[in-house]
N, C-alpha and C positions, 0 to 999 in steps of 0.2 A: 535295572536300566539306570546307570549313573550318567549324569550330565557333566560334560567337561567344561562348558562355558556357562555364562550367565543368561545367554539368550537376549531377547530384546528387552531393553530397560526403558522405563518411563522417563522421559526428559521433561523436567519442569519448565514451563513457559515463563520466561522472564525477559525483560527488555535487554537487548545487547548493549554493553557499555562502550564497546569499541566502534567508533564511527566508520572506520574502514570496513569492518565486518558487516555492518548494516548495509553499506553501499554495495558490497559484493553479494550479499545474500538476497537482497530485495528482488532483483530480476529473476532469480531462480524460483523463489517462492511465488512470484507473480505468474510465471509461466505455469507452475503447478496448479495455481488457482484457475487459470484460464482453461487448462486441460480438463480439470474436474468439472468446470461449468459446461464445457463442450460435451463431455460425456453425459452429464445430467440432462442437457438439452436434447441429446440424441435419444437417450433411453426413455425419457418421459414425453418426448415430442412437444416441448415447450420452448418459448423464447426466453432468453435470460439476458439481463443487463447487469453489468458490473461497473462500479466506479472505484478506481484504485488510484490513490495518490502516492507519489514517490516520497521518500523521506524528506527531500528538499522542496517539495511542492508548496508546503505551507509558507515558506519564506517568499516564494514567488507570488502566491495569492495575496499575502499581506502587503507586499510591495505594490502590487497592482491596485489593491483596494485603497492604500494610502495615496497613491498617485491620483486615482479617480476622485477621492475626497478632496484633494488639493485643487483639482480642476473645477469641481463643482463649487468649492468655496470662492475661487477666483471669479467664476461667473456670477455668483450671488453678490459679491462685493462690488462688481462693476455696475449693477443695476441701480 
């Protein structure tokens, strides 16, 4: 029995360098994660919680944190 193709190849997990590819791939992978979590929840009759941050979320979180720190500093200096 000779094989004509290579079959499934193992893909090394490395961070993508192209920002556009990251932005396009994230929603697809997130949907896959939610599907698997839903299947696990159904099969095992358990509740599952997931927290998923988008690639740009850290920038928003940092901006919000810095804004809040600035507000708190303003309140402290007025007292």
